[in-house]
mmCIF file as Biopython writes it, N, C-alpha, C and O atoms, coordinates in Angstrom:
data_model
#
loop_
_atom_site.group_PDB
_atom_site.id
_atom_site.type_symbol
_atom_site.label_atom_id
_atom_site.label_alt_id
_atom_site.label_comp_id
_atom_site.label_asym_id
_atom_site.label_entity_id
_atom_site.label_seq_id
_atom_site.pdbx_PDB_ins_code
_atom_site.Cartn_x
_atom_site.Cartn_y
_atom_site.Cartn_z
_atom_site.occupancy
_atom_site.B_iso_or_equiv
_atom_site.auth_seq_id
_atom_site.auth_asym_id
_atom_site.pdbx_PDB_model_num
ATOM 1   N N  . MET A ? 1  ? 1.111   -1.438 -0.311  1.0 0.0 1  A 1 
ATOM 2   C CA . MET A ? 1  ? 0.211   0.061  -0.516  1.0 0.0 1  A 1 
ATOM 3   C C  . MET A ? 1  ? 0.732   1.610  0.152   1.0 0.0 1  A 1 
ATOM 4   O O  . MET A ? 1  ? 0.294   2.657  -0.324  1.0 0.0 1  A 1 
ATOM 5   N N  . LEU A ? 2  ? 1.443   1.600  0.986   1.0 0.0 2  A 1 
ATOM 6   C CA . LEU A ? 2  ? 2.680   2.359  1.163   1.0 0.0 2  A 1 
ATOM 7   C C  . LEU A ? 2  ? 3.450   2.754  -0.744  1.0 0.0 2  A 1 
ATOM 8   O O  . LEU A ? 2  ? 3.621   3.718  -1.490  1.0 0.0 2  A 1 
ATOM 9   N N  . GLY A ? 3  ? 3.726   0.930  -0.708  1.0 0.0 3  A 1 
ATOM 10  C CA . GLY A ? 3  ? 4.371   1.130  -2.425  1.0 0.0 3  A 1 
ATOM 11  C C  . GLY A ? 3  ? 4.076   1.243  -3.833  1.0 0.0 3  A 1 
ATOM 12  O O  . GLY A ? 3  ? 4.794   1.190  -4.832  1.0 0.0 3  A 1 
ATOM 13  N N  . ASN A ? 4  ? 2.547   1.451  -3.619  1.0 0.0 4  A 1 
ATOM 14  C CA . ASN A ? 4  ? 1.635   2.512  -4.375  1.0 0.0 4  A 1 
ATOM 15  C C  . ASN A ? 4  ? 1.866   3.557  -4.136  1.0 0.0 4  A 1 
ATOM 16  O O  . ASN A ? 4  ? 2.790   4.133  -4.711  1.0 0.0 4  A 1 
ATOM 17  N N  . ALA A ? 5  ? 1.036   4.215  -3.122  1.0 0.0 5  A 1 
ATOM 18  C CA . ALA A ? 5  ? 1.210   5.268  -3.097  1.0 0.0 5  A 1 
ATOM 19  C C  . ALA A ? 5  ? 3.103   5.735  -3.368  1.0 0.0 5  A 1 
ATOM 20  O O  . ALA A ? 5  ? 3.106   6.645  -4.198  1.0 0.0 5  A 1 
ATOM 21  N N  . VAL A ? 6  ? 4.016   5.522  -3.099  1.0 0.0 6  A 1 
ATOM 22  C CA . VAL A ? 6  ? 5.010   6.439  -3.779  1.0 0.0 6  A 1 
ATOM 23  C C  . VAL A ? 6  ? 5.378   6.123  -4.547  1.0 0.0 6  A 1 
ATOM 24  O O  . VAL A ? 6  ? 6.466   6.578  -4.899  1.0 0.0 6  A 1 
ATOM 25  N N  . ALA A ? 7  ? 4.618   4.975  -5.447  1.0 0.0 7  A 1 
ATOM 26  C CA . ALA A ? 7  ? 4.512   5.054  -7.515  1.0 0.0 7  A 1 
ATOM 27  C C  . ALA A ? 7  ? 3.957   5.993  -7.394  1.0 0.0 7  A 1 
ATOM 28  O O  . ALA A ? 7  ? 4.782   6.877  -7.623  1.0 0.0 7  A 1 
ATOM 29  N N  . ARG A ? 8  ? 2.413   6.719  -7.019  1.0 0.0 8  A 1 
ATOM 30  C CA . ARG A ? 8  ? 1.644   7.639  -7.477  1.0 0.0 8  A 1 
ATOM 31  C C  . ARG A ? 8  ? 2.618   8.761  -7.957  1.0 0.0 8  A 1 
ATOM 32  O O  . ARG A ? 8  ? 2.658   9.343  -9.041  1.0 0.0 8  A 1 
ATOM 33  N N  . ILE A ? 9  ? 3.502   8.921  -6.686  1.0 0.0 9  A 1 
ATOM 34  C CA . ILE A ? 9  ? 3.784   10.623 -6.042  1.0 0.0 9  A 1 
ATOM 35  C C  . ILE A ? 9  ? 4.797   10.345 -7.244  1.0 0.0 9  A 1 
ATOM 36  O O  . ILE A ? 9  ? 4.104   10.919 -8.083  1.0 0.0 9  A 1 
ATOM 37  N N  . ILE A ? 10 ? 6.108   9.825  -8.114  1.0 0.0 10 A 1 
ATOM 38  C CA . ILE A ? 10 ? 6.860   9.409  -8.629  1.0 0.0 10 A 1 
ATOM 39  C C  . ILE A ? 10 ? 6.482   10.368 -9.276  1.0 0.0 10 A 1 
ATOM 40  O O  . ILE A ? 10 ? 6.898   11.522 -9.373  1.0 0.0 10 A 1 
ATOM 41  N N  . GLU A ? 11 ? 5.150   9.490  -9.996  1.0 0.0 11 A 1 
ATOM 42  C CA . GLU A ? 11 ? 5.067   8.749  -11.436 1.0 0.0 11 A 1 
ATOM 43  C C  . GLU A ? 11 ? 3.852   10.521 -12.205 1.0 0.0 11 A 1 
ATOM 44  O O  . GLU A ? 11 ? 3.693   10.946 -13.349 1.0 0.0 11 A 1 
ATOM 45  N N  . GLN A ? 12 ? 3.298   11.004 -10.802 1.0 0.0 12 A 1 
ATOM 46  C CA . GLN A ? 12 ? 3.063   12.338 -11.121 1.0 0.0 12 A 1 
ATOM 47  C C  . GLN A ? 12 ? 3.515   13.380 -12.370 1.0 0.0 12 A 1 
ATOM 48  O O  . GLN A ? 12 ? 2.831   13.738 -13.328 1.0 0.0 12 A 1 
ATOM 49  N N  . PRO A ? 13 ? 5.315   13.852 -11.928 1.0 0.0 13 A 1 
ATOM 50  C CA . PRO A ? 13 ? 5.700   14.172 -12.212 1.0 0.0 13 A 1 
ATOM 51  C C  . PRO A ? 13 ? 5.722   14.482 -13.824 1.0 0.0 13 A 1 
ATOM 52  O O  . PRO A ? 13 ? 5.691   15.546 -14.442 1.0 0.0 13 A 1 
ATOM 53  N N  . PHE A ? 14 ? 5.790   13.054 -14.266 1.0 0.0 14 A 1 
ATOM 54  C CA . PHE A ? 14 ? 6.579   12.111 -15.079 1.0 0.0 14 A 1 
ATOM 55  C C  . PHE A ? 14 ? 4.807   12.559 -16.364 1.0 0.0 14 A 1 
ATOM 56  O O  . PHE A ? 14 ? 4.704   12.706 -17.582 1.0 0.0 14 A 1 
ATOM 57  N N  . ASP A ? 15 ? 3.831   12.615 -15.260 1.0 0.0 15 A 1 
ATOM 58  C CA . ASP A ? 15 ? 2.589   12.947 -16.720 1.0 0.0 15 A 1 
ATOM 59  C C  . ASP A ? 15 ? 2.340   14.541 -16.299 1.0 0.0 15 A 1 
ATOM 60  O O  . ASP A ? 15 ? 1.341   14.928 -16.904 1.0 0.0 15 A 1 
ATOM 61  N N  . ALA A ? 16 ? 2.859   15.514 -15.534 1.0 0.0 16 A 1 
ATOM 62  C CA . ALA A ? 16 ? 2.456   16.101 -15.866 1.0 0.0 16 A 1 
ATOM 63  C C  . ALA A ? 16 ? 3.391   17.441 -17.059 1.0 0.0 16 A 1 
ATOM 64  O O  . ALA A ? 16 ? 3.041   18.406 -17.739 1.0 0.0 16 A 1 
ATOM 65  N N  . ILE A ? 17 ? 4.842   16.642 -16.700 1.0 0.0 17 A 1 
ATOM 66  C CA . ILE A ? 17 ? 5.734   16.457 -18.221 1.0 0.0 17 A 1 
ATOM 67  C C  . ILE A ? 17 ? 4.875   16.784 -19.555 1.0 0.0 17 A 1 
ATOM 68  O O  . ILE A ? 17 ? 4.651   17.705 -20.340 1.0 0.0 17 A 1 
ATOM 69  N N  . ALA A ? 18 ? 4.447   15.060 -19.233 1.0 0.0 18 A 1 
ATOM 70  C CA . ALA A ? 18 ? 3.552   14.682 -20.670 1.0 0.0 18 A 1 
ATOM 71  C C  . ALA A ? 18 ? 2.590   15.671 -21.768 1.0 0.0 18 A 1 
ATOM 72  O O  . ALA A ? 18 ? 2.513   15.889 -22.977 1.0 0.0 18 A 1 
ATOM 73  N N  . PHE A ? 19 ? 1.633   16.287 -19.909 1.0 0.0 19 A 1 
ATOM 74  C CA . PHE A ? 19 ? 0.976   17.273 -20.727 1.0 0.0 19 A 1 
ATOM 75  C C  . PHE A ? 19 ? 0.994   18.603 -21.027 1.0 0.0 19 A 1 
ATOM 76  O O  . PHE A ? 19 ? 0.050   19.072 -21.662 1.0 0.0 19 A 1 
ATOM 77  N N  . TYR A ? 20 ? 2.313   19.605 -20.525 1.0 0.0 20 A 1 
ATOM 78  C CA . TYR A ? 20 ? 2.749   19.869 -21.133 1.0 0.0 20 A 1 
ATOM 79  C C  . TYR A ? 20 ? 3.651   19.997 -22.215 1.0 0.0 20 A 1 
ATOM 80  O O  . TYR A ? 20 ? 3.765   21.016 -22.895 1.0 0.0 20 A 1 
ATOM 81  N N  . ASP A ? 21 ? 4.542   18.541 -22.425 1.0 0.0 21 A 1 
ATOM 82  C CA . ASP A ? 21 ? 4.167   18.244 -24.195 1.0 0.0 21 A 1 
ATOM 83  C C  . ASP A ? 21 ? 3.350   18.959 -25.076 1.0 0.0 21 A 1 
ATOM 84  O O  . ASP A ? 21 ? 3.499   19.906 -25.849 1.0 0.0 21 A 1 
ATOM 85  N N  . GLU A ? 22 ? 2.414   18.195 -24.715 1.0 0.0 22 A 1 
ATOM 86  C CA . GLU A ? 22 ? 0.925   17.663 -25.775 1.0 0.0 22 A 1 
ATOM 87  C C  . GLU A ? 22 ? 0.324   19.313 -25.698 1.0 0.0 22 A 1 
ATOM 88  O O  . GLU A ? 22 ? -0.503  19.662 -26.540 1.0 0.0 22 A 1 
ATOM 89  N N  . ARG A ? 23 ? 0.646   19.979 -24.974 1.0 0.0 23 A 1 
ATOM 90  C CA . ARG A ? 23 ? -0.087  20.992 -25.057 1.0 0.0 23 A 1 
ATOM 91  C C  . ARG A ? 23 ? 0.772   21.988 -25.668 1.0 0.0 23 A 1 
ATOM 92  O O  . ARG A ? 23 ? 0.176   22.766 -26.412 1.0 0.0 23 A 1 
ATOM 93  N N  . GLU A ? 24 ? 2.159   22.181 -25.530 1.0 0.0 24 A 1 
ATOM 94  C CA . GLU A ? 24 ? 3.436   22.888 -26.199 1.0 0.0 24 A 1 
ATOM 95  C C  . GLU A ? 24 ? 3.021   22.108 -28.098 1.0 0.0 24 A 1 
ATOM 96  O O  . GLU A ? 24 ? 2.902   23.070 -28.857 1.0 0.0 24 A 1 
ATOM 97  N N  . ILE A ? 25 ? 2.829   20.856 -28.813 1.0 0.0 25 A 1 
ATOM 98  C CA . ILE A ? 25 ? 2.578   20.690 -30.255 1.0 0.0 25 A 1 
ATOM 99  C C  . ILE A ? 25 ? 1.509   21.188 -30.335 1.0 0.0 25 A 1 
ATOM 100 O O  . ILE A ? 25 ? 1.336   22.067 -31.179 1.0 0.0 25 A 1 
ATOM 101 N N  . ALA A ? 26 ? 0.244   20.702 -29.309 1.0 0.0 26 A 1 
ATOM 102 C CA . ALA A ? 26 ? -1.277  21.385 -29.673 1.0 0.0 26 A 1 
ATOM 103 C C  . ALA A ? 26 ? -0.449  22.873 -30.126 1.0 0.0 26 A 1 
ATOM 104 O O  . ALA A ? 26 ? -0.332  23.160 -31.317 1.0 0.0 26 A 1 
ATOM 105 N N  . GLN A ? 27 ? 0.083   23.737 -29.066 1.0 0.0 27 A 1 
ATOM 106 C CA . GLN A ? 27 ? 0.548   25.251 -29.165 1.0 0.0 27 A 1 
ATOM 107 C C  . GLN A ? 27 ? 0.911   25.278 -30.904 1.0 0.0 27 A 1 
ATOM 108 O O  . GLN A ? 27 ? 0.085   25.723 -31.701 1.0 0.0 27 A 1 
ATOM 109 N N  . MET A ? 28 ? 1.953   24.860 -31.241 1.0 0.0 28 A 1 
ATOM 110 C CA . MET A ? 28 ? 3.006   25.342 -31.718 1.0 0.0 28 A 1 
ATOM 111 C C  . MET A ? 28 ? 1.762   25.361 -32.879 1.0 0.0 28 A 1 
ATOM 112 O O  . MET A ? 28 ? 1.195   26.434 -33.088 1.0 0.0 28 A 1 
ATOM 113 N N  . THR A ? 29 ? 1.254   23.845 -33.813 1.0 0.0 29 A 1 
ATOM 114 C CA . THR A ? 29 ? 0.714   23.472 -34.365 1.0 0.0 29 A 1 
ATOM 115 C C  . THR A ? 29 ? -0.576  24.486 -34.751 1.0 0.0 29 A 1 
ATOM 116 O O  . THR A ? 29 ? -0.729  24.782 -35.936 1.0 0.0 29 A 1 
ATOM 117 N N  . LEU A ? 30 ? -1.467  24.992 -33.772 1.0 0.0 30 A 1 
ATOM 118 C CA . LEU A ? 30 ? -2.465  26.304 -33.666 1.0 0.0 30 A 1 
ATOM 119 C C  . LEU A ? 30 ? -1.576  27.609 -34.358 1.0 0.0 30 A 1 
ATOM 120 O O  . LEU A ? 30 ? -2.290  28.494 -34.829 1.0 0.0 30 A 1 
ATOM 121 N N  . ASN A ? 31 ? -0.347  27.779 -34.447 1.0 0.0 31 A 1 
ATOM 122 C CA . ASN A ? 31 ? -0.059  29.253 -34.083 1.0 0.0 31 A 1 
ATOM 123 C C  . ASN A ? 31 ? 0.531   29.332 -35.766 1.0 0.0 31 A 1 
ATOM 124 O O  . ASN A ? 31 ? 0.668   30.423 -36.319 1.0 0.0 31 A 1 
ATOM 125 N N  . SER A ? 32 ? 0.975   27.493 -36.744 1.0 0.0 32 A 1 
ATOM 126 C CA . SER A ? 32 ? 1.293   27.808 -37.579 1.0 0.0 32 A 1 
ATOM 127 C C  . SER A ? 32 ? 0.277   27.184 -38.736 1.0 0.0 32 A 1 
ATOM 128 O O  . SER A ? 32 ? 0.585   26.514 -39.722 1.0 0.0 32 A 1 
ATOM 129 N N  . VAL A ? 33 ? -1.814  27.886 -38.035 1.0 0.0 33 A 1 
ATOM 130 C CA . VAL A ? 33 ? -2.514  26.892 -39.974 1.0 0.0 33 A 1 
ATOM 131 C C  . VAL A ? 33 ? -2.472  28.789 -39.845 1.0 0.0 33 A 1 
ATOM 132 O O  . VAL A ? 33 ? -2.354  29.512 -38.856 1.0 0.0 33 A 1 
ATOM 133 N N  . GLY A ? 34 ? -2.635  29.128 -41.386 1.0 0.0 34 A 1 
ATOM 134 C CA . GLY A ? 34 ? -3.384  29.692 -42.320 1.0 0.0 34 A 1 
ATOM 135 C C  . GLY A ? 34 ? -4.598  30.393 -41.590 1.0 0.0 34 A 1 
ATOM 136 O O  . GLY A ? 34 ? -4.782  31.591 -41.376 1.0 0.0 34 A 1 
ATOM 137 N N  . ASP A ? 35 ? -5.322  29.368 -41.293 1.0 0.0 35 A 1 
ATOM 138 C CA . ASP A ? 35 ? -6.513  29.507 -41.485 1.0 0.0 35 A 1 
ATOM 139 C C  . ASP A ? 35 ? -6.211  30.594 -39.383 1.0 0.0 35 A 1 
ATOM 140 O O  . ASP A ? 35 ? -5.297  30.523 -38.562 1.0 0.0 35 A 1 
ATOM 141 N N  . ALA A ? 36 ? -7.393  31.315 -39.410 1.0 0.0 36 A 1 
ATOM 142 C CA . ALA A ? 36 ? -8.158  32.371 -37.951 1.0 0.0 36 A 1 
ATOM 143 C C  . ALA A ? 36 ? -8.482  31.571 -36.502 1.0 0.0 36 A 1 
ATOM 144 O O  . ALA A ? 36 ? -9.613  31.342 -36.073 1.0 0.0 36 A 1 
ATOM 145 N N  . VAL A ? 37 ? -7.996  31.430 -36.253 1.0 0.0 37 A 1 
ATOM 146 C CA . VAL A ? 37 ? -8.301  30.157 -34.578 1.0 0.0 37 A 1 
ATOM 147 C C  . VAL A ? 37 ? -8.339  30.974 -32.820 1.0 0.0 37 A 1 
ATOM 148 O O  . VAL A ? 37 ? -7.530  31.190 -31.917 1.0 0.0 37 A 1 
ATOM 149 N N  . VAL A ? 38 ? -9.519  31.164 -33.036 1.0 0.0 38 A 1 
ATOM 150 C CA . VAL A ? 38 ? -10.193 31.779 -31.475 1.0 0.0 38 A 1 
ATOM 151 C C  . VAL A ? 38 ? -10.382 30.686 -30.442 1.0 0.0 38 A 1 
ATOM 152 O O  . VAL A ? 38 ? -11.125 29.741 -30.705 1.0 0.0 38 A 1 
ATOM 153 N N  . SER A ? 39 ? -9.868  30.751 -29.500 1.0 0.0 39 A 1 
ATOM 154 C CA . SER A ? 39 ? -10.525 29.933 -28.527 1.0 0.0 39 A 1 
ATOM 155 C C  . SER A ? 39 ? -11.634 30.686 -28.221 1.0 0.0 39 A 1 
ATOM 156 O O  . SER A ? 39 ? -11.947 31.314 -29.233 1.0 0.0 39 A 1 
ATOM 157 N N  . CYS A ? 40 ? -12.840 31.069 -26.736 1.0 0.0 40 A 1 
ATOM 158 C CA . CYS A ? 40 ? -12.930 31.287 -26.055 1.0 0.0 40 A 1 
ATOM 159 C C  . CYS A ? 40 ? -13.141 30.479 -24.729 1.0 0.0 40 A 1 
ATOM 160 O O  . CYS A ? 40 ? -12.929 29.269 -24.806 1.0 0.0 40 A 1 
ATOM 161 N N  . ASP A ? 41 ? -13.407 30.831 -23.907 1.0 0.0 41 A 1 
ATOM 162 C CA . ASP A ? 41 ? -14.216 29.707 -22.293 1.0 0.0 41 A 1 
ATOM 163 C C  . ASP A ? 41 ? -15.446 29.481 -22.595 1.0 0.0 41 A 1 
ATOM 164 O O  . ASP A ? 41 ? -15.777 29.534 -23.779 1.0 0.0 41 A 1 
ATOM 165 N N  . ARG A ? 42 ? -16.540 29.135 -21.432 1.0 0.0 42 A 1 
ATOM 166 C CA . ARG A ? 42 ? -17.382 28.894 -21.158 1.0 0.0 42 A 1 
ATOM 167 C C  . ARG A ? 42 ? -18.448 30.024 -21.347 1.0 0.0 42 A 1 
ATOM 168 O O  . ARG A ? 42 ? -19.623 29.902 -21.693 1.0 0.0 42 A 1 
ATOM 169 N N  . GLU A ? 43 ? -17.599 31.387 -20.967 1.0 0.0 43 A 1 
ATOM 170 C CA . GLU A ? 43 ? -18.666 33.009 -21.306 1.0 0.0 43 A 1 
ATOM 171 C C  . GLU A ? 43 ? -18.357 33.559 -22.329 1.0 0.0 43 A 1 
ATOM 172 O O  . GLU A ? 43 ? -18.507 34.777 -22.425 1.0 0.0 43 A 1 
ATOM 173 N N  . SER A ? 44 ? -17.922 32.926 -23.204 1.0 0.0 44 A 1 
ATOM 174 C CA . SER A ? 44 ? -17.235 33.489 -24.056 1.0 0.0 44 A 1 
ATOM 175 C C  . SER A ? 44 ? -16.205 34.364 -24.385 1.0 0.0 44 A 1 
ATOM 176 O O  . SER A ? 44 ? -16.181 35.071 -25.392 1.0 0.0 44 A 1 
ATOM 177 N N  . ARG A ? 45 ? -15.197 34.295 -23.358 1.0 0.0 45 A 1 
ATOM 178 C CA . ARG A ? 45 ? -14.485 35.269 -23.812 1.0 0.0 45 A 1 
ATOM 179 C C  . ARG A ? 45 ? -13.000 34.414 -24.520 1.0 0.0 45 A 1 
ATOM 180 O O  . ARG A ? 45 ? -12.488 33.295 -24.540 1.0 0.0 45 A 1 
ATOM 181 N N  . ILE A ? 46 ? -12.810 35.562 -24.950 1.0 0.0 46 A 1 
ATOM 182 C CA . ILE A ? 46 ? -11.533 34.547 -25.863 1.0 0.0 46 A 1 
ATOM 183 C C  . ILE A ? 46 ? -10.182 33.832 -24.619 1.0 0.0 46 A 1 
ATOM 184 O O  . ILE A ? 46 ? -10.326 34.021 -23.411 1.0 0.0 46 A 1 
ATOM 185 N N  . THR A ? 47 ? -9.337  33.286 -25.005 1.0 0.0 47 A 1 
ATOM 186 C CA . THR A ? 47 ? -8.489  33.006 -24.070 1.0 0.0 47 A 1 
ATOM 187 C C  . THR A ? 47 ? -7.105  32.408 -25.278 1.0 0.0 47 A 1 
ATOM 188 O O  . THR A ? 47 ? -6.109  31.769 -24.936 1.0 0.0 47 A 1 
ATOM 189 N N  . TYR A ? 48 ? -7.379  32.758 -26.385 1.0 0.0 48 A 1 
ATOM 190 C CA . TYR A ? 48 ? -6.141  31.712 -27.343 1.0 0.0 48 A 1 
ATOM 191 C C  . TYR A ? 48 ? -6.709  32.592 -29.046 1.0 0.0 48 A 1 
ATOM 192 O O  . TYR A ? 48 ? -7.614  32.204 -29.785 1.0 0.0 48 A 1 
ATOM 193 N N  . LEU A ? 49 ? -6.102  33.421 -29.174 1.0 0.0 49 A 1 
ATOM 194 C CA . LEU A ? 49 ? -6.098  34.130 -30.553 1.0 0.0 49 A 1 
ATOM 195 C C  . LEU A ? 49 ? -4.726  33.132 -31.505 1.0 0.0 49 A 1 
ATOM 196 O O  . LEU A ? 49 ? -3.667  32.736 -31.017 1.0 0.0 49 A 1 
ATOM 197 N N  . ASN A ? 50 ? -5.214  32.939 -32.956 1.0 0.0 50 A 1 
ATOM 198 C CA . ASN A ? 50 ? -3.064  32.532 -33.121 1.0 0.0 50 A 1 
ATOM 199 C C  . ASN A ? 50 ? -3.006  34.264 -33.665 1.0 0.0 50 A 1 
ATOM 200 O O  . ASN A ? 50 ? -3.576  35.324 -33.407 1.0 0.0 50 A 1 
ATOM 201 N N  . PRO A ? 51 ? -1.617  33.591 -34.830 1.0 0.0 51 A 1 
ATOM 202 C CA . PRO A ? 51 ? -1.349  34.724 -35.498 1.0 0.0 51 A 1 
ATOM 203 C C  . PRO A ? 51 ? -1.682  35.439 -36.935 1.0 0.0 51 A 1 
ATOM 204 O O  . PRO A ? 51 ? -1.180  36.272 -37.689 1.0 0.0 51 A 1 
ATOM 205 N N  . ALA A ? 52 ? -2.893  34.559 -36.844 1.0 0.0 52 A 1 
ATOM 206 C CA . ALA A ? 52 ? -4.126  34.496 -38.589 1.0 0.0 52 A 1 
ATOM 207 C C  . ALA A ? 52 ? -5.466  35.538 -38.043 1.0 0.0 52 A 1 
ATOM 208 O O  . ALA A ? 52 ? -6.165  36.420 -38.542 1.0 0.0 52 A 1 
ATOM 209 N N  . ALA A ? 53 ? -5.313  34.724 -36.489 1.0 0.0 53 A 1 
ATOM 210 C CA . ALA A ? 53 ? -6.494  35.521 -35.651 1.0 0.0 53 A 1 
ATOM 211 C C  . ALA A ? 53 ? -6.302  36.746 -35.301 1.0 0.0 53 A 1 
ATOM 212 O O  . ALA A ? 53 ? -7.283  37.450 -35.540 1.0 0.0 53 A 1 
ATOM 213 N N  . GLU A ? 54 ? -5.305  37.359 -34.762 1.0 0.0 54 A 1 
ATOM 214 C CA . GLU A ? 54 ? -4.574  38.058 -34.780 1.0 0.0 54 A 1 
ATOM 215 C C  . GLU A ? 54 ? -3.995  39.305 -35.438 1.0 0.0 54 A 1 
ATOM 216 O O  . GLU A ? 54 ? -3.649  40.387 -34.964 1.0 0.0 54 A 1 
ATOM 217 N N  . THR A ? 55 ? -3.999  38.570 -37.312 1.0 0.0 55 A 1 
ATOM 218 C CA . THR A ? 55 ? -3.968  39.523 -37.873 1.0 0.0 55 A 1 
ATOM 219 C C  . THR A ? 55 ? -5.524  39.996 -38.631 1.0 0.0 55 A 1 
ATOM 220 O O  . THR A ? 55 ? -5.890  41.092 -39.055 1.0 0.0 55 A 1 
ATOM 221 N N  . MET A ? 56 ? -6.131  38.840 -38.594 1.0 0.0 56 A 1 
ATOM 222 C CA . MET A ? 56 ? -7.654  39.552 -38.740 1.0 0.0 56 A 1 
ATOM 223 C C  . MET A ? 56 ? -8.493  40.403 -37.992 1.0 0.0 56 A 1 
ATOM 224 O O  . MET A ? 56 ? -9.498  40.907 -38.494 1.0 0.0 56 A 1 
ATOM 225 N N  . THR A ? 57 ? -7.954  40.702 -36.175 1.0 0.0 57 A 1 
ATOM 226 C CA . THR A ? 57 ? -8.991  41.293 -35.535 1.0 0.0 57 A 1 
ATOM 227 C C  . THR A ? 57 ? -8.507  42.252 -35.275 1.0 0.0 57 A 1 
ATOM 228 O O  . THR A ? 57 ? -9.238  43.153 -34.866 1.0 0.0 57 A 1 
ATOM 229 N N  . GLY A ? 58 ? -6.958  42.504 -35.403 1.0 0.0 58 A 1 
ATOM 230 C CA . GLY A ? 58 ? -5.836  43.942 -35.055 1.0 0.0 58 A 1 
ATOM 231 C C  . GLY A ? 58 ? -5.442  43.503 -33.785 1.0 0.0 58 A 1 
ATOM 232 O O  . GLY A ? 58 ? -4.489  43.981 -33.170 1.0 0.0 58 A 1 
ATOM 233 N N  . TRP A ? 59 ? -6.283  42.449 -33.319 1.0 0.0 59 A 1 
ATOM 234 C CA . TRP A ? 59 ? -5.831  42.934 -31.874 1.0 0.0 59 A 1 
ATOM 235 C C  . TRP A ? 59 ? -4.548  41.419 -31.472 1.0 0.0 59 A 1 
ATOM 236 O O  . TRP A ? 59 ? -4.768  40.338 -32.019 1.0 0.0 59 A 1 
ATOM 237 N N  . SER A ? 60 ? -2.994  41.608 -30.263 1.0 0.0 60 A 1 
ATOM 238 C CA . SER A ? 60 ? -2.554  40.788 -29.903 1.0 0.0 60 A 1 
ATOM 239 C C  . SER A ? 60 ? -3.370  39.734 -28.831 1.0 0.0 60 A 1 
ATOM 240 O O  . SER A ? 60 ? -4.359  39.734 -28.098 1.0 0.0 60 A 1 
ATOM 241 N N  . GLN A ? 61 ? -2.248  38.831 -29.263 1.0 0.0 61 A 1 
ATOM 242 C CA . GLN A ? 61 ? -3.196  38.021 -28.186 1.0 0.0 61 A 1 
ATOM 243 C C  . GLN A ? 61 ? -3.220  38.520 -26.284 1.0 0.0 61 A 1 
ATOM 244 O O  . GLN A ? 61 ? -4.133  38.422 -25.464 1.0 0.0 61 A 1 
ATOM 245 N N  . ALA A ? 62 ? -2.215  38.895 -26.182 1.0 0.0 62 A 1 
ATOM 246 C CA . ALA A ? 62 ? -2.614  39.625 -25.104 1.0 0.0 62 A 1 
ATOM 247 C C  . ALA A ? 62 ? -3.451  40.497 -24.550 1.0 0.0 62 A 1 
ATOM 248 O O  . ALA A ? 62 ? -3.766  40.772 -23.392 1.0 0.0 62 A 1 
ATOM 249 N N  . GLU A ? 63 ? -3.902  41.069 -26.152 1.0 0.0 63 A 1 
ATOM 250 C CA . GLU A ? 63 ? -4.860  42.230 -25.746 1.0 0.0 63 A 1 
ATOM 251 C C  . GLU A ? 63 ? -5.879  41.605 -25.834 1.0 0.0 63 A 1 
ATOM 252 O O  . GLU A ? 63 ? -6.914  42.078 -25.364 1.0 0.0 63 A 1 
ATOM 253 N N  . ALA A ? 64 ? -5.867  40.596 -26.346 1.0 0.0 64 A 1 
ATOM 254 C CA . ALA A ? 64 ? -8.212  39.952 -26.152 1.0 0.0 64 A 1 
ATOM 255 C C  . ALA A ? 64 ? -8.370  38.911 -25.391 1.0 0.0 64 A 1 
ATOM 256 O O  . ALA A ? 64 ? -9.156  38.005 -25.112 1.0 0.0 64 A 1 
ATOM 257 N N  . LEU A ? 65 ? -7.545  39.269 -25.197 1.0 0.0 65 A 1 
ATOM 258 C CA . LEU A ? 65 ? -7.649  37.805 -23.477 1.0 0.0 65 A 1 
ATOM 259 C C  . LEU A ? 65 ? -8.698  38.478 -22.921 1.0 0.0 65 A 1 
ATOM 260 O O  . LEU A ? 65 ? -8.928  39.686 -22.855 1.0 0.0 65 A 1 
ATOM 261 N N  . SER A ? 66 ? -9.486  37.235 -22.411 1.0 0.0 66 A 1 
ATOM 262 C CA . SER A ? 66 ? -10.906 37.740 -21.519 1.0 0.0 66 A 1 
ATOM 263 C C  . SER A ? 66 ? -11.305 39.084 -22.903 1.0 0.0 66 A 1 
ATOM 264 O O  . SER A ? 66 ? -12.083 39.958 -22.520 1.0 0.0 66 A 1 
ATOM 265 N N  . ARG A ? 67 ? -10.998 39.158 -23.790 1.0 0.0 67 A 1 
ATOM 266 C CA . ARG A ? 67 ? -12.648 40.126 -24.075 1.0 0.0 67 A 1 
ATOM 267 C C  . ARG A ? 67 ? -13.740 39.418 -24.436 1.0 0.0 67 A 1 
ATOM 268 O O  . ARG A ? 67 ? -13.812 38.245 -24.800 1.0 0.0 67 A 1 
ATOM 269 N N  . PRO A ? 68 ? -14.155 39.819 -24.370 1.0 0.0 68 A 1 
ATOM 270 C CA . PRO A ? 68 ? -16.366 39.345 -25.269 1.0 0.0 68 A 1 
ATOM 271 C C  . PRO A ? 68 ? -15.948 38.798 -26.972 1.0 0.0 68 A 1 
ATOM 272 O O  . PRO A ? 68 ? -15.552 39.501 -27.901 1.0 0.0 68 A 1 
ATOM 273 N N  . LEU A ? 69 ? -16.219 37.225 -26.950 1.0 0.0 69 A 1 
ATOM 274 C CA . LEU A ? 69 ? -16.242 37.358 -28.220 1.0 0.0 69 A 1 
ATOM 275 C C  . LEU A ? 69 ? -16.885 38.508 -29.651 1.0 0.0 69 A 1 
ATOM 276 O O  . LEU A ? 69 ? -16.454 39.004 -30.692 1.0 0.0 69 A 1 
ATOM 277 N N  . ALA A ? 70 ? -18.187 38.475 -28.817 1.0 0.0 70 A 1 
ATOM 278 C CA . ALA A ? 70 ? -18.684 39.754 -29.142 1.0 0.0 70 A 1 
ATOM 279 C C  . ALA A ? 70 ? -17.745 40.593 -29.527 1.0 0.0 70 A 1 
ATOM 280 O O  . ALA A ? 70 ? -18.321 41.676 -29.632 1.0 0.0 70 A 1 
ATOM 281 N N  . LYS A ? 71 ? -17.197 40.659 -29.662 1.0 0.0 71 A 1 
ATOM 282 C CA . LYS A ? 71 ? -16.342 42.583 -29.910 1.0 0.0 71 A 1 
ATOM 283 C C  . LYS A ? 71 ? -15.704 42.151 -30.998 1.0 0.0 71 A 1 
ATOM 284 O O  . LYS A ? 71 ? -15.669 43.005 -31.884 1.0 0.0 71 A 1 
ATOM 285 N N  . CYS A ? 72 ? -15.083 40.936 -31.310 1.0 0.0 72 A 1 
ATOM 286 C CA . CYS A ? 72 ? -14.166 40.673 -32.475 1.0 0.0 72 A 1 
ATOM 287 C C  . CYS A ? 72 ? -14.908 41.077 -34.139 1.0 0.0 72 A 1 
ATOM 288 O O  . CYS A ? 72 ? -14.252 40.904 -35.166 1.0 0.0 72 A 1 
#
């Protein structure tokens, strides 16, 4: 039982690293897409713009974060 708990604690950082790597790959993919990509949260606030969406809206990603999508 203690061995299982220790094994889970040791494995957690590796899972976090794997998630980070997958997220980075997804981010690079979205950044390289030629079409505009905008992601929003449940309240329709912008959480991500790729470079094509920045060009289309005229906003940088930093300027767009948390803005309502309806303002695009």
